[in-house]
C-alpha positions as CSV (number, residue, x, y, z in Angstrom):
1,M,1.6,-32.9,68.4
2,S,1.3,-33.6,72.0
3,D,1.8,-37.3,72.3
4,F,4.8,-37.5,74.4
5,T,5.2,-37.5,78.0
6,K,5.6,-33.8,78.8
7,G,7.3,-32.6,81.7
8,K,11.1,-31.5,83.3
9,W,13.1,-35.2,82.7
10,Y,15.7,-36.5,85.2
11,L,18.6,-38.8,84.9
12,D,19.3,-41.1,87.2
13,D,22.5,-42.8,86.7
14,D,23.2,-44.1,90.6
15,K,23.5,-47.4,88.8
16,E,27.2,-48.4,86.8
17,N,26.1,-48.6,82.9
18,V,22.5,-48.0,83.5
19,Y,21.1,-44.6,82.7
20,V,17.4,-44.4,83.5
21,I,15.4,-41.0,82.5
22,Y,12.5,-40.5,84.7
23,E,9.8,-37.6,85.3
24,N,8.2,-36.7,89.1
25,E,4.7,-37.7,88.8
26,E,2.3,-35.3,90.6
27,D,2.2,-38.0,93.9
28,G,5.7,-37.8,94.0
29,Q,6.8,-41.2,92.4
30,K,9.2,-41.3,89.8
31,R,7.6,-42.7,86.2
32,R,10.4,-44.3,83.7
33,V,10.5,-42.3,80.6
34,Y,13.5,-44.2,79.3
35,V,16.2,-46.4,80.4
36,A,19.9,-46.9,78.5
37,W,22.4,-49.4,79.1
38,A,26.1,-49.9,77.4
39,A,26.0,-52.7,74.6
40,A,28.9,-54.7,73.6
41,G,30.9,-52.6,71.4
42,I,29.0,-48.9,72.1
43,H,31.1,-46.3,75.0
44,D,29.7,-46.1,78.2
45,G,30.3,-42.3,77.7
46,E,28.2,-42.6,74.6
47,V,25.4,-43.9,76.7
48,E,25.6,-41.4,79.3
49,A,25.9,-38.5,76.4
50,N,22.8,-39.7,74.6
51,A,20.7,-40.5,78.2
52,R,21.3,-36.6,78.9
53,L,20.3,-35.5,75.3
54,I,16.7,-37.8,75.7
55,A,16.9,-36.4,79.2
56,A,17.1,-33.1,77.3
57,A,14.5,-33.6,75.0
58,P,11.4,-31.4,76.5
59,E,13.0,-28.8,77.3
60,M,14.7,-28.1,73.9
61,Y,11.5,-28.8,72.9
62,E,9.7,-26.1,74.6
63,M,12.7,-23.6,73.6
64,I,12.3,-24.4,69.7
65,K,8.6,-24.8,70.1
66,N,8.8,-20.9,71.8
67,L,11.0,-19.6,68.6
68,V,9.1,-21.1,66.0
69,D,6.0,-19.5,67.9
70,G,7.6,-16.0,67.4
71,V,8.0,-15.9,63.5
72,T,4.9,-14.9,61.5
73,M,4.0,-16.7,58.9
74,A,4.5,-13.5,57.0
75,E,8.3,-13.4,58.1
76,L,8.6,-16.9,56.6
77,L,7.0,-15.9,53.0
78,N,9.2,-12.9,52.4
79,G,12.0,-14.9,53.5
80,R,13.5,-12.6,55.9
81,Q,16.3,-14.2,57.8
82,I,15.4,-15.3,61.7
83,I,18.9,-16.7,63.0
């Protein structure tokens, strides 16, 4: 499962009601990953919260992967409570 944009993502919310999620390229350029904006009927606070959640996705993925990597198959098969 490696078909995703890796690396730290950043949220650029300089524009009103528009949230751009990007990553920094090795050459220092910004590369857009996702754009979110408040459409009719959606509160701007909800859009911002969703954009921040999306921007945190690579870090959350790494945390979950590290947690799963630390669990052995024997622990899973024996039903040991992990958390």
